[in-house]
C-alpha positions, 0 to 999 in steps of 0.5 A: 148362445150364452145358455148353450155355452153355459151348458157346455161348461157344466157338461165339461165340469161334470166330465172332469168330475167323473174323470177324477172319480173314475181314476181315483176309484181305479187307484183305490181298487188296485191299492186294495188288491195289490199283492192279493191273488190274481183273481182279485182283478175281477173287483176291477170289472166295470167302466171308468172315466179316464179323461173327458169323454174317454171311458175305460171298460174292463169287460172280463178280467182274466183269472190267471196271468197265463190264461187268455188276456183280459177283454177291455174297451176304450170309448171316446165321445164323438164330441171329442173324436170329431170325425166328420159324418161324411167319413161314415155316411154309409156302411162301406165308408164306416167299415173303412174308417173303423179299419183305419182307426183300429190300425192307427190304435194298434200302431200307437199301443204297440210300443207300450206293450212290454213285459211287466211280470209273469205270463202275458203281464203288461202286453196289449193285443189288437187284432187290426188285420193285415193287408185286407180291409174287413168289417171287424168287431175291434172298432165301432164308429157311431154318431155318438162315439168311437170305440176300440176293443182289445186285450191286455195282460193285467200284470202279476208277480207269480200269481199275485196282483201288481197294483202299481204296474196295473195303474201304469197301464190303465191310467198311463198307457191307455189315455196316451193310446186313446189319442189315436181315436181323435180325428185331430191326430191324423192327417185329414187327407190320409183318412179321406184317401183311405176311406175313398179308396175302399169305397171305390173298390166296392164301387168297381165290384158292383159293376162287375156283374153288369159288365159280364165280368168276374174280376178286374185287375188294373194296369200297373198293379203290383201283384207279387208278394215278399214271400209265401208267408209275407203278404206285403208287396215285393219291394224290388224287382217286381213287374207291374201288371199289364192287361192283354189288349183283348181283355182290356176294359175301363170302369168308372169310380167315384173318387179316382176317375176312370180305371183301365185294366183286365176284365176277366169275363164270366165263363171259363178262362184259362191262364197259361205260361211258362215256369215263374211267369206269374200264373200263380201270382195272378191267381192268388191276387184274384182269389184275394180280390174278394176283399178290399185292400189297404193303400200301398198294397199293390192289389188295391185295384184287383177286384173280384166278385164277392161270391167267388171261391178258390178250389184246388186239388192237393199238390201232386194229386191226379184229378179225373172224372170229378163233377165240377158242375156246382162251380160252372153252369151255362157254358157256351157251346 
């Protein structure tokens, strides 16, 4: 036990030394290129320890402040991040955890993003998505580390390097934002609930074919959106979904017991109703149900076969004699 503790102290000491060396090297490079042409930022490309277990990677330094921003990464050792292995023990749970971490990091870095010169100087860009949970390249979780990938605009005055502002971003902003990569800085219940919900949505999806269904809409789902350009749930006045008795089914989940709602059977289903009765709202929800959704979206339990596609005619176009056999087969007589 004593040997193990001594090894830990040695490892931590090495991390501290590497951390100091990395920070000092960044300071030295930025001090040297301060005021030079913007392409001098390429001297900074490489990897550096910013804190114990935290590595900063500058993979590609942009050549101009008005060009696409620089590609960077932050990698935190799992010994520091401390996520329980059960949260990423299979591909679905790993995808969900990565999505959760990326969203948390985006929220953390957003207030740090501000103009620090010309072009996109001083700004961060994190592609954390919107309402759907997807497998993204912006975050990677392994047994050894957690890594986020994003863009940052290296600061410039005109087309000259602003070294002091760059130090502020790399040595000041990024270690603060990296706190979002640590399990200890999140509610364990919130992380678990997020991962479990996504896993259950995929569990329901796997049951559709064996039940002869193409989609499932749970009773109580909130389908209307705020507007045609805002995919968040309607805040007031929305009518919650209630399934017709003839189509009501009950499915099992791993973490949420049994769920009841409308099961849309394989074959042809016609949705009818008057104006503004929710036909399009239901169809849109079903079409987006090929993806898992985040907690609170309202469509968490709208689950569609992963192979479903949406086909529509152009508005106002009369359609007749079109071969739709690629989409429909084995119709009942």
